[in-house]
Steps between C-alpha positions, in 0.01 A plus 500: 500500500649832395509795741272800431751791524375852581739770373486877523124505434337160509552169328560492114558197291451374140142405419423124467850418615535617849198727514211253501153485649627245756776721622274821493255313722791410733604858520141617555453239780825630674374857467155395637656336796705812566185713506313261721767545768581870454167659405239315302257700281401572144754429238490665155651315200583653151719425195657684213497409124731201523408143387281318738404800718131399559607136558761577759269762657223232542754258653608766760140586582399132529797413732435802726126432525584131597680652804183690588619854390256725310636585153417739231641501142525756226343431163759550236859646526571751772796729564699408809460848656121479466493166685710650775270794529203268509649295782516810720177650375299186562666417834630173377763301704723468190511443128660272243610651158577240237769677294866477412512866458765591233611142439459347144159342420639147572496593872214539748512607865342505833515834686358571851348812628462616865184644651652846470480479123859432392770240453492235776779529757821299500377317813179410326684358196737318723229331697298408183817355344566291811149365499494425129832310529322270756205432284451265196388624161126498482352237270449619145171309500353733757313729254397841617147531625240751419641852461522732799311827538645784297637842605542820307686794638527717179273782618653520846844490360432777252358722785812435708735588210304815428560610858875467455509731202513875475167534320556870393822402332386186329173655372705792360715280284381414145782275395517137371607207700617188318485187713681185392353220710729243351194257472477494861234534771510884527381546134213756489518606866658837441264582210206386717600713790550814278144449356354432847657812649406720203862600428546696173785270402535275192608153587649261240531135577788292358530118535171492688377165377542224773774254382647235724816495287540883535568519125775247532708693747521605867241756636782690664491881440866565443667676202560188301114410490369861446581548131124507401434777751818690427433492123137621549613807689802586269346810337273613779505814710685407832298766698165355384552132450627245749563124467459244781540130506389242770613142551311186480307537826496871500714591795822631334515815289729629224485856365594621143503875413410587146809502281729363766630173633316324773579631850658261736296407804751705714411812293126431539553474875687829504214666311240361745717609785523848361130528411379373847744729670368796315155395600606515863462124569671427829719194574811312436648363173552120493707327232644161426880455502498481120348843446716789362673738732322775317192422716673520833690811398186664389328398815765644713487817308137534593579424863335155480619207699598192295460130586671233290378136491584169339344422159134393523195710530412327832778690655360829377156390624647457846610867504171611340307335784702693757355817350678840432601399142454732204618263231666158485656348192697223347725467193243275320230779470303440814395809700292534813335838569391664829121465544466200288505132600858377557529359153657568155237645270576586136152645443520766787875573433436557129220756595741674752769525230254653262397737775873598539526576134181705506596696807865558376400633170833383347624170364604231758848453363571866556370463850713196563808709389415752758475234769844351407648852535334545832626167630849550349461156345516401135272193469632226275398149587447157352433138604572163329380159585735206464360148489617286789607132453385410852531588866867396507593781263350750742687350797822514292454874435416580860806313622718712267343806651524391871812717538443854395696578189729802493426590141240411235497607127804719574333703779567486871225326701399748770249283680309171452139445598344153552138598579387309190763334277822703476526864422837653425520878551790623281685821463399774252124462554453139395361184650425147398264253652459130452203294637320181415138551390229381750268396215716363201833326457677824428785705641395862487782744456449873561719793431501876533759756389555854391408416131379217276864405391602458865199276571571292198858454612384378836261243347778371276726458809209333672458242210871418517478453877210269474654311213278609206615607161391841376126512401439150654218451754 
């Protein structure tokens, strides 16, 4: 029996290989047992646009009901942030989101939500994993019973989001928002909100048709996957048109200004920080260890306290739940906002970026340049993913880094951080970080430097250190 491994945000595996109805039922039973001991109550279950979503949803609902827990399910695909909101809005004890987020269409996943409306805590995941390891796979023959009662939180969610916007500003903008949903669960949600709220915006939907293969790629909103959106905006007015993209389950956001390259997630976080600060939103800035120093320098320039966490939104959630947080963000495009549920939300965050554009009355790239000058930090950043041959390769790399190196890529190593993987802080405003992915067999390599050439040189040196040829994965 293979273990069910929970990574940075839930359990993910390949459909029909290690992600099966039998194993999903085992994970659901472990979660149900956890709830029965820690706080039983209503459980909400939803899925995104991946293969088998309704089947896996029914399997989870059936298993939880067998344990005596009340369950409500969503009819059709649902964005993760809306499920999280619904958990809190309906007073549920927790939620299950069946999604592998940005992973390729061959993957599916099992995410847990706390009663507060956000990613389950590390302690919850640890307890569920322990229980799942002690259980057998549920019989495949145990077919799901009659469907559970449905829930629908769309209207309540729209009212809540409207309350987080500056209505005077958003009603005063007559621009166009182009939303690339990457065939995922957030398709149509921004357009529907704009129509519901009576905003004078035009919304254009790209890749809005549900597709479990996500067009043959990964529904991850990063520069390499945003060619369709970037091309659509090539000749548009950057002060009047904005492009946004959401991942497969609608929690991560990417932003593209008309006529420009996609912003990094770090730049989007800096823009959100600036916008919320100008609105007078109180609180700290929270970031994962992989986020650009641009964010912490800008926060300090605005007299904001900064908290840094390991990678994984569950660590940001822990800070959001403490309160007094203006914005929390991670390198992968997930951002949590004061006043909202402690969850990533591409829908709300896209609306806030559009609000920032409307209020600033100038293109976002120009604004970002001003923030870099204020922070005294030129933002150049990149990440590569290298395929791992197995756990032994990771152990080998970590052994090589057990002793802090004096130099790397020709630069002095000023300090080494081991909060999550290994981060080498180098001279001349450079840093490099290596960490194993919590969801895929990949080594993630992050680098930041004073310009794109410096970043490229760091990544070449990292490939050589790991033992990969140039351009190999």
